[in-house]
C-alpha positions in Angstrom: 83.0 41.3 159.7 85.9 39.4 161.3 83.9 36.2 161.2 83.2 36.6 157.5 86.9 37.2 156.8 87.9 34.2 158.9 85.4 32.0 157.0 86.7 33.3 153.7 90.3 32.5 154.7 89.3 29.0 155.7 87.6 28.5 152.3 90.6 29.9 150.5 93.0 27.6 152.3 90.9 24.5 151.5 90.7 25.5 147.9 94.5 26.0 147.8 94.9 22.2 148.2 92.3 21.3 145.6 93.4 23.7 142.9 97.0 22.7 142.8 95.9 19.2 141.6 93.7 20.7 138.9 96.2 22.8 137.0 99.1 20.7 135.7 101.6 22.8 133.9 103.3 19.7 132.6 100.4 19.4 130.1 102.1 22.3 128.3 105.2 22.3 126.1 105.5 26.0 126.7 103.7 29.0 128.2 104.8 32.6 127.7 103.5 35.7 129.5 104.3 39.4 129.1 104.7 41.5 132.3 104.3 45.3 131.9 105.2 47.5 134.8 105.4 51.2 134.1 107.7 51.5 131.1 109.4 48.1 131.7 108.3 45.1 129.6 109.4 41.6 130.5 108.7 38.3 128.8 108.7 35.2 131.1 107.9 31.7 130.5 108.7 28.0 130.7 109.3 25.1 128.4 109.2 21.4 129.1 110.9 18.5 127.4 110.2 14.8 127.9 113.4 12.9 128.4 113.5 9.3 129.4 110.2 9.3 131.2 110.9 12.6 133.0 110.2 16.2 132.3 113.0 18.7 132.0 111.6 22.1 132.9 113.3 25.4 131.9 112.0 28.7 133.1 113.3 32.0 131.7 113.0 35.7 131.7 113.8 38.2 128.9 114.1 41.9 129.3 115.9 44.9 127.8 118.5 47.1 129.5 119.2 50.6 128.1 122.7 51.1 126.9 124.9 52.6 129.6 122.7 51.1 132.4 123.6 48.3 134.7 121.6 45.1 135.2 120.2 45.3 138.7 120.2 42.6 141.3 116.4 42.6 141.2 116.3 42.0 137.5 118.6 39.0 137.8 117.5 37.5 141.0 113.7 38.0 140.8 111.7 35.1 139.4 109.3 37.0 137.1 107.6 33.7 136.3 106.9 33.2 140.0 105.6 36.8 140.2 103.3 36.3 137.2 102.0 32.9 138.3 101.7 34.1 141.8 99.1 36.6 140.7 97.5 34.5 137.9 97.3 31.1 139.4 97.1 32.0 143.1 94.8 29.3 144.6 93.4 31.9 147.0 91.4 33.4 144.1 90.0 30.1 142.8 86.8 30.3 144.8 86.1 33.6 143.0 86.8 32.1 139.6 84.4 29.2 140.5 81.6 31.7 141.3 81.9 33.4 137.9 79.5 32.2 135.3 81.3 32.9 132.0 78.1 32.1 130.0 76.0 34.6 131.9 78.4 37.1 133.5 77.0 39.3 136.2 78.2 41.3 139.2 78.6 39.3 142.4 78.5 40.9 145.9 79.5 39.1 149.0 80.2 41.0 152.2 82.7 43.7 151.3 83.8 41.8 148.2 82.5 42.5 144.7 83.3 40.9 141.4 82.2 43.0 138.5 81.8 41.9 134.9 83.6 44.6 132.7 82.9 43.2 129.2 84.9 41.1 126.8 88.6 41.5 125.7 90.7 39.8 123.2 94.1 38.6 124.4 96.6 36.3 122.5 93.9 35.6 119.9 91.3 34.5 122.4 88.2 36.5 123.5 87.8 36.4 127.3 85.5 37.8 129.9 86.9 40.6 132.0 86.1 40.7 135.7 87.3 43.1 138.3 87.8 42.2 141.9 87.0 44.9 144.6 87.4 44.9 148.3 85.6 47.8 150.1 85.1 49.3 146.7 88.8 49.5 146.0 90.0 47.7 142.8 92.4 44.9 143.7 92.7 43.0 140.5 91.2 42.4 137.1 91.2 39.1 135.2 90.4 38.1 131.7 89.4 34.5 131.4 88.0 32.3 128.7 86.2 29.0 128.5 88.3 28.2 125.4 91.5 27.6 127.4 92.3 26.9 131.0 95.1 29.5 131.1 94.3 32.9 132.5 94.5 35.4 129.6 95.3 38.6 131.5 95.7 40.0 135.0 96.0 43.6 136.0 97.2 44.5 139.5 96.7 48.2 139.8 98.3 48.4 143.3 101.5 47.0 142.0 101.2 48.7 138.5 101.5 45.2 136.9 99.8 43.9 133.8 100.4 40.2 133.0 99.1 38.8 129.8 99.4 35.6 127.9 101.5 35.8 124.8 101.4 32.2 123.6 101.3 28.6 124.7 101.7 25.1 123.3 100.2 21.9 124.7 101.6 18.5 124.3 
């Protein structure tokens, strides 16, 4: 078991280097994701502008605060874009994405890891395939991905009570 986990970690580390080169966010003028955690809903995104041969990148977060409540340090200091992208585009999960066949989705079993096809779901106007990732039969994460676009449509992280879903995007 320890040997399998070590091999998996080595593969994930190697993939980390390769994936960063594949996903270039500068190919997008804007990307917006919605994060829902319990009763809180946050919009987060980024925008790029081309200025004199360079890109100006703006990242932002938008949330509501009830009247009479204070804005907390966490709300101001946390990078919700980093949280969202950390789950959605984490290179550690790329080997699992690469094992998924979107044309013929099936359940994959490897050691104590299982990726289960859960059906199709529509997010931001795109129909994607929904896959759940289990370790020792405990649900860790659910993704909705589509061949139509390279962006992940939706991620659910039940242990953190987070749902992150694509709202919109614009390519250059």
